C-alpha positions, 0 to 999 in steps of 0.5 A, spaced: 555 834 045 561 830 044 559 831 037 561 839 037 568 839 035 564 838 027 562 845 027 568 849 029 570 855 026 576 858 027 580 857 034 583 864 037 587 864 042 589 870 048 596 870 050 600 872 056 593 873 060 597 870 067 601 874 070 605 868 074 606 865 066 609 872 063 614 872 068 617 865 068 617 866 060 621 873 061 615 876 057 612 883 057 606 884 060 601 886 055 597 893 054 591 889 051 589 883 049 592 880 044 591 872 040 593 868 035 590 862 031 590 854 031 589 850 026 583 846 027 587 840 024 591 841 031 585 838 035 585 831 038 581 828 042 581 823 047 575 818 044 579 819 037 582 812 035 589 812 038 589 819 040 595 821 042 600 827 043 605 827 037 612 831 038 615 832 032 622 831 031 628 837 034 622 840 038 622 842 044 614 841 046 611 845 052 604 844 054 599 850 057 592 848 060 586 852 058 579 854 059 575 854 052 570 858 050 565 855 045 562 860 042 554 860 040 553 867 037 555 872 032 559 877 036 562 883 032 564 890 034 562 889 041 564 895 045 565 895 054 561 899 057 561 902 065 557 897 067 561 891 068 555 886 071 552 889 063 557 887 059 559 880 063 552 878 062 552 879 054 559 876 054 556 870 057 550 870 053 553 870 046 557 863 048 554 856 049 558 852 053 566 851 055 570 845 054 577 844 057 583 845 052 591 844 052 594 849 047 601 846 045 608 850 043 613 847 039 618 852 044 624 852 040 621 854 033 617 859 036 623 861 039 628 862 033 622 865 029 620 871 034 629 872 034 628 872 027 621 877 025 618 871 022 611 868 024 611 863 029 604 859 027 608 853 025 610 852 033 603 852 035 600 849 029 602 842 028 597 835 028 594 834 035 597 841 037 590 842 041 587 837 045 580 839 047 576 834 052 571 830 049 565 834 051 562 841 052 560 843 059 554 846 060 553 853 062 549 851 067 554 847 071 559 854 070 556 859 072 561 864 073 567 862 068 572 867 072 571 861 078 574 855 074 580 851 077 585 848 072 590 843 073 595 839 069 599 833 071 605 830 067 606 822 070 602 824 075 605 830 078 602 836 078 605 842 074 599 847 074 593 848 078 590 855 079 584 859 078 581 864 072 580 869 077 587 870 075 585 873 068 589 879 066 583 881 062 577 877 063 572 874 058 569 881 056 575 884 055 578 878 051 571 878 046 571 885 046 577 886 043 577 879 038 570 881 036 573 889 033 578 885 029 574 879 027 567 877 027 566 872 032 562 866 029 558 861 032 561 855 033 569 858 034 573 856 040 576 861 044 581 860 048 582 863 055 590 864 056 594 859 062 596 859 067 603 859 071 607 852 071 608 851 063 614 846 062 615 841 057 613 834 055 616 828 051 614 822 048 613 816 053 610 822 058 602 822 060 599 828 060 592 829 065 587 835 065 582 837 069 577 843 071 573 843 077 569 848 078 566 849 085 571 844 089 568 838 085 572 836 078 568 835 072 569 828 069 567 830 061 572 835 061 577 830 063 584 830 058 588 824 058 593 823 053 599 819 052 605 823 048 609 819 043 613 821 036 611 824 031 612 820 025 614 823 018 619 828 014 619 834 018 625 835 022 626 842 027 632 846 022 634 853 022 630 857 018 
């Protein structure tokens, strides 16, 4: 399904969903899932011609590897029940497939915006700030999305390596919360949060992210991209 990218509606990203990642950024743990949006123009795939991660001038860019959900059904105002197994079955039924994603953040841009009480969409929305795997992964392969192993290497050194079982809010809660605010539609992508180990990348680096299930790396989910300087007029400056 290399063409799934053409059908994407919106990209919804869950923040602070792993305890150790919250600690490493000195953030507060949320009482309920919260999310932000990334523009579809930020998507880049390894198969794209001359695909690279581009670093805007003056920015401190960090990587965050994540499991992505590709929605297959409309999900609107869905409440959780007293039966977690039924809630999980309903959530998975609404998912078409999975993908691997890297959420990139211009951390200094984000920090300045937060300090001044400004929106921080820019920090998440630069071109190439959402690498996605070329192909989706079938639910026949990933039978339990809470048992996926995510790994991200920079220049051959592993920086992130953890299981999705460490999520604070699991997928039924994530989708229920989003659906109570905005309708999820077929083709929408939901990023489920990143584990610990996030850090900077600079031009000249090589980034590799992999997704494993049942101890085996899923080749179609691998992302490998070089990092380069972004051309154009943008240079980070105080707002």
